[in-house]
Backbone bond lengths (Angstrom), bond angles and torsions (degrees), N, CA, C in turn:
res aa  C-N    CA-C-N  psi(-1)  N-CA   C-N-CA  omega(-1)  CA-C   N-CA-C  phi
1 M - - - 1.443 - - 1.529 110.47 -
2 L 1.331 117.39 -45.03 1.447 121.28 178.82 1.529 109.98 -62.69
3 R 1.313 115.83 -39.72 1.446 120.67 179.80 1.532 110.65 -63.14
4 K 1.308 118.13 -42.16 1.453 123.03 179.60 1.533 110.06 -64.85
5 F 1.323 118.61 -39.90 1.449 123.47 179.11 1.536 109.92 -65.09
6 G 1.304 117.26 -41.58 1.460 121.84 179.53 1.520 111.51 -59.91
7 K 1.335 116.55 -42.20 1.460 120.17 178.49 1.523 110.52 -66.94
8 S 1.331 117.26 -40.27 1.464 121.00 179.39 1.519 110.83 -64.92
9 A 1.325 116.29 -40.71 1.465 120.58 179.26 1.526 110.29 -65.14
10 A 1.315 116.76 -39.88 1.464 120.42 179.63 1.528 110.47 -65.18
11 V 1.333 117.30 -42.78 1.462 121.14 178.63 1.522 109.83 -63.42
12 A 1.323 118.05 -42.00 1.463 121.64 179.16 1.530 110.96 -64.34
13 A 1.314 117.46 -39.69 1.466 121.23 179.83 1.529 110.67 -65.43
14 V 1.317 117.20 -42.21 1.462 121.10 178.64 1.525 110.25 -64.88
15 A 1.332 117.93 -42.23 1.461 121.81 179.30 1.524 110.51 -63.36
16 T 1.330 117.62 -42.10 1.463 121.51 178.69 1.522 110.52 -63.98
17 A 1.321 117.31 -42.92 1.464 121.17 179.14 1.525 110.60 -63.32
18 A 1.326 118.11 -40.60 1.459 121.70 -179.74 1.521 110.79 -64.01
19 V 1.334 117.58 -41.68 1.459 121.51 178.53 1.524 109.45 -66.55
20 S 1.317 118.24 -40.47 1.462 121.68 179.36 1.522 110.64 -63.60
21 L 1.328 117.90 -42.77 1.457 121.05 179.60 1.525 111.19 -67.83
22 A 1.309 117.04 -37.11 1.456 120.65 -179.00 1.519 111.35 -65.87
23 S 1.314 118.40 -29.63 1.457 120.50 -177.50 1.530 112.68 -94.74
24 A 1.336 117.64 1.13 1.465 120.17 178.51 1.525 109.27 -68.17
25 P 1.344 118.26 146.15 1.463 120.12 -179.76 1.524 110.97 -66.35
26 A 1.332 115.85 147.12 1.460 120.32 178.76 1.523 109.38 -70.34
27 S 1.329 116.31 143.90 1.461 120.07 178.76 1.524 109.40 -96.09
28 A 1.316 116.13 164.75 1.460 121.53 178.10 1.519 109.85 -66.10
29 A 1.315 115.55 155.14 1.464 120.48 178.06 1.527 109.44 -63.98
30 D 1.319 116.08 151.39 1.458 121.43 -178.04 1.520 111.67 -76.77
31 T 1.313 115.89 151.70 1.458 122.68 173.46 1.524 108.27 -71.59
32 A 1.330 116.43 136.16 1.468 121.86 178.67 1.527 108.86 -103.41
33 Y 1.340 115.94 145.33 1.461 122.45 -177.38 1.524 110.86 -126.00
34 N 1.315 115.69 145.97 1.462 123.36 172.48 1.536 105.74 -134.68
35 T 1.326 117.38 95.28 1.459 120.65 -173.78 1.525 111.94 -133.05
36 R 1.310 113.96 161.65 1.460 122.04 177.47 1.522 108.19 -151.98
37 T 1.319 116.66 145.43 1.459 121.90 174.80 1.523 108.47 -108.92
38 V 1.330 116.06 128.28 1.460 122.37 -179.57 1.527 109.56 -135.83
39 W 1.317 115.50 160.96 1.460 120.87 172.50 1.518 106.98 -88.61
40 V 1.326 117.47 129.76 1.457 121.86 178.99 1.524 110.05 -114.62
41 D 1.313 114.45 149.86 1.455 122.61 179.04 1.527 107.87 -94.96
42 G 1.297 117.42 134.62 1.462 121.21 178.40 1.522 112.77 -66.63
43 Y 1.328 117.10 -12.35 1.466 121.97 -179.22 1.531 110.24 -129.61
44 P 1.341 117.79 66.49 1.467 119.88 -176.73 1.527 111.77 -68.57
45 R 1.325 114.70 157.55 1.462 122.85 177.28 1.522 108.33 -119.79
46 E 1.302 115.33 151.64 1.469 122.07 178.32 1.533 111.28 -56.01
47 T 1.314 116.67 -30.64 1.469 121.58 -177.33 1.530 113.38 -82.60
48 D 1.330 118.54 -6.68 1.466 121.06 176.84 1.527 109.94 -67.48
49 A 1.309 116.27 152.83 1.466 121.23 -179.42 1.529 111.69 -73.82
50 D 1.350 115.59 146.49 1.466 121.23 171.88 1.521 109.01 -67.91
51 A 1.323 116.45 151.15 1.464 122.18 170.16 1.528 106.00 -110.64
52 C 1.331 116.91 124.16 1.465 120.59 -176.54 1.527 110.88 -132.73
53 T 1.304 115.01 158.19 1.453 122.15 171.16 1.527 107.24 -139.19
54 T 1.328 115.85 136.31 1.463 121.48 -176.48 1.516 109.90 -133.48
55 R 1.309 115.63 140.79 1.462 120.95 172.19 1.519 108.91 -142.56
56 T 1.309 115.20 156.97 1.457 122.28 176.47 1.520 107.35 -112.56
57 L 1.335 116.05 133.59 1.457 118.92 179.00 1.514 110.64 -150.22
58 Y 1.324 115.03 155.00 1.456 122.12 175.58 1.523 107.69 -92.11
59 L 1.328 116.81 131.99 1.458 121.95 177.83 1.517 109.87 -120.51
60 N 1.320 116.07 138.81 1.460 121.34 173.32 1.517 108.52 -76.02
61 S 1.332 116.70 154.66 1.459 118.96 178.42 1.525 109.35 -69.36
62 G 1.321 114.39 144.08 1.454 120.33 179.10 1.515 110.95 153.45
63 T 1.322 114.48 -178.86 1.457 121.29 179.66 1.526 109.54 -93.87
64 Y 1.328 115.29 135.91 1.462 123.21 179.87 1.525 109.16 -126.41
65 T 1.313 116.58 149.68 1.453 120.88 166.50 1.518 106.08 -96.51
66 W 1.320 115.91 124.33 1.461 123.15 -177.43 1.514 107.27 -109.93
67 K 1.314 117.22 122.94 1.464 122.11 -177.83 1.519 110.06 -130.00
68 Q 1.319 115.50 136.92 1.455 118.84 171.75 1.520 108.95 -79.28
69 I 1.325 114.86 150.08 1.462 122.63 179.07 1.521 107.96 -117.82
70 R 1.304 116.15 129.70 1.463 121.90 170.41 1.519 106.38 -139.92
71 D 1.325 115.92 99.89 1.463 123.01 -170.64 1.528 108.73 52.80
72 L 1.312 119.88 -117.45 1.470 120.93 -177.65 1.534 112.97 -88.05
73 A 1.336 117.54 -11.50 1.471 121.00 -179.07 1.526 110.53 -74.13
74 R 1.321 116.25 146.67 1.463 123.93 176.45 1.522 107.97 -131.57
75 Y 1.346 116.02 71.27 1.454 121.19 -175.14 1.514 108.70 -155.91
76 P 1.304 121.57 143.89 1.457 128.59 -1.27 1.521 111.58 -75.73
77 T 1.318 114.66 172.66 1.454 121.12 -178.62 1.529 109.32 -134.76
78 R 1.317 115.13 152.34 1.460 120.56 -177.97 1.518 108.94 -153.45
79 D 1.342 116.94 136.17 1.457 120.98 170.73 1.518 106.88 -90.01
80 I 1.338 116.42 134.34 1.450 121.11 -173.90 1.524 109.90 -143.15
81 Y 1.341 116.66 136.47 1.457 120.86 173.40 1.519 107.39 -90.99
82 L 1.327 116.67 130.13 1.463 122.24 179.03 1.521 109.83 -121.76
83 A 1.328 116.00 133.79 1.458 121.47 174.67 1.526 108.32 -75.01
84 A 1.311 117.12 153.53 1.463 121.07 178.84 1.519 109.74 -61.54
85 G 1.316 115.76 142.14 1.458 119.73 176.85 1.507 112.42 156.41
86 T 1.327 114.90 -178.32 1.457 122.44 179.49 1.523 108.61 -95.21
87 Y 1.321 115.10 127.90 1.458 122.82 -176.62 1.523 110.72 -118.01
88 T 1.325 115.45 146.90 1.457 122.04 167.42 1.521 105.50 -100.41
89 W 1.325 115.62 123.07 1.458 123.15 -173.27 1.516 107.36 -114.28
90 T 1.327 116.90 117.91 1.458 121.58 -176.73 1.521 110.84 -126.30
91 D 1.308 116.02 133.78 1.462 123.50 173.54 1.514 108.09 -123.54
92 C 1.338 116.37 132.08 1.462 120.89 -179.71 1.522 110.88 -131.71
93 L 1.298 114.77 145.55 1.454 123.84 172.27 1.523 105.17 -109.00
94 R 1.334 116.49 113.19 1.461 121.73 -173.79 1.528 110.57 -106.46
95 P 1.345 116.70 119.93 1.464 119.40 177.87 1.530 111.40 -80.16
96 H 1.296 115.93 141.77 1.458 124.40 172.22 1.524 105.68 -127.32
97 D 1.309 118.33 -179.92 1.466 119.86 179.35 1.529 109.85 -68.15
98 N 1.325 115.90 104.63 1.471 126.00 176.53 1.524 115.70 72.80
99 Y 1.325 118.80 13.42 1.470 120.96 172.91 1.524 109.54 -154.86
100 Y 1.333 114.88 167.09 1.466 122.46 177.35 1.521 109.52 -119.65
101 Q 1.329 115.22 161.41 1.459 121.38 170.12 1.520 107.10 -142.35
102 Q 1.323 115.28 139.84 1.463 121.24 -178.76 1.518 109.92 -106.60
103 T 1.342 115.76 135.63 1.467 120.97 176.58 1.522 109.13 -125.35
104 S 1.321 115.44 147.39 1.462 122.14 177.06 1.524 107.55 -134.41
105 T 1.347 115.91 137.46 1.465 119.59 177.51 1.524 110.16 -135.67
106 L 1.314 114.70 147.70 1.462 123.66 171.61 1.521 105.90 -122.22
107 D 1.322 116.70 121.47 1.449 121.19 -174.38 1.527 110.02 -126.22
108 K 1.328 115.70 121.29 1.467 122.33 177.76 1.519 107.03 -116.75
109 A 1.324 117.03 129.55 1.466 121.22 -179.60 1.517 110.11 -51.94
110 G 1.328 116.94 133.62 1.448 121.87 178.72 1.513 114.55 86.78
111 S 1.319 117.71 -1.22 1.470 122.27 179.89 1.529 109.40 -128.10
112 S 1.318 115.46 159.68 1.466 119.40 173.70 1.521 108.70 -73.00
113 P 1.333 118.24 141.61 1.463 119.68 179.09 1.534 111.18 -68.46
114 A 1.314 115.73 147.70 1.461 122.18 174.30 1.520 107.44 -97.50
115 G 1.317 116.68 144.63 1.456 120.07 -177.73 1.516 113.73 -131.62
116 L 1.304 114.04 157.44 1.461 122.84 176.54 1.524 105.50 -144.27
117 T 1.334 117.15 118.84 1.462 121.40 -177.75 1.517 108.93 -121.12
118 G 1.318 115.15 126.28 1.455 120.93 179.51 1.517 111.45 -83.82
119 P 1.322 116.72 165.11 1.460 120.46 177.63 1.533 110.96 -70.86
120 A 1.324 116.03 157.65 1.463 120.85 175.74 1.532 108.78 -62.17
121 F 1.345 115.67 145.65 1.465 118.97 178.67 1.522 110.37 -148.27
122 T 1.304 114.66 156.29 1.459 121.93 172.54 1.513 107.35 -111.47
123 T 1.319 115.90 160.57 1.460 119.82 -178.42 1.524 109.19 -156.33
124 L 1.289 115.92 162.91 1.449 121.32 172.68 1.518 109.18 -80.20
125 S 1.306 117.47 161.63 1.465 121.04 175.49 1.516 109.93 -66.53
126 G 1.329 116.47 143.80 1.457 121.27 177.57 1.510 111.72 148.95
127 D 1.324 116.23 -176.56 1.461 121.63 178.61 1.523 110.24 -73.83
128 M 1.327 115.50 140.12 1.459 121.72 177.24 1.527 108.46 -138.69
129 T 1.324 115.77 135.15 1.463 121.29 172.89 1.519 107.23 -100.47
130 F 1.331 115.79 126.17 1.460 120.44 179.36 1.524 108.78 -133.63
131 G 1.315 115.52 166.50 1.457 121.68 178.64 1.510 109.60 149.57
132 S 1.330 115.39 -150.80 1.458 119.34 176.35 1.520 109.55 -153.97
133 L 1.324 114.51 169.08 1.467 121.29 178.74 1.513 109.27 -131.86
134 L 1.315 115.72 153.73 1.459 123.85 174.18 1.530 108.09 -121.83
135 D 1.325 115.46 116.98 1.450 121.06 -178.18 1.532 108.66 -110.77
136 P 1.344 118.12 107.68 1.465 120.09 -177.56 1.525 112.27 -69.29
137 H 1.311 115.85 147.47 1.474 121.94 178.21 1.526 110.95 -92.46
138 F 1.307 118.67 20.07 1.468 121.30 -177.38 1.512 109.84 -136.06
């Protein structure tokens, strides 16, 4: 009898938890990231190879804040409305003679690509994390 009650209590507890979770308010969509860590030379040359990272993802329609990432920096930034669909998201670190420039693109088939280009910068040699993030406003 005690054993039967224990099973009934467990089933009731699970059912109550499921109802409680189902009625919880929906949370905002998560921020998406496209990043890569690379070693950079403090004295880049125009002939050095670009470092890029690309991912494909489905985005819901809405307004997003798009920010480039360079280690702890989150600049430049742009608010952008994106239609629902599958996007190819590419971030590149482009070497020039003694400086770098970062570019970010969002490309959806049938639409013009959106871009975000950071200012030229210099850096010391070492590991650097670069990329961008998309923070939905919904």
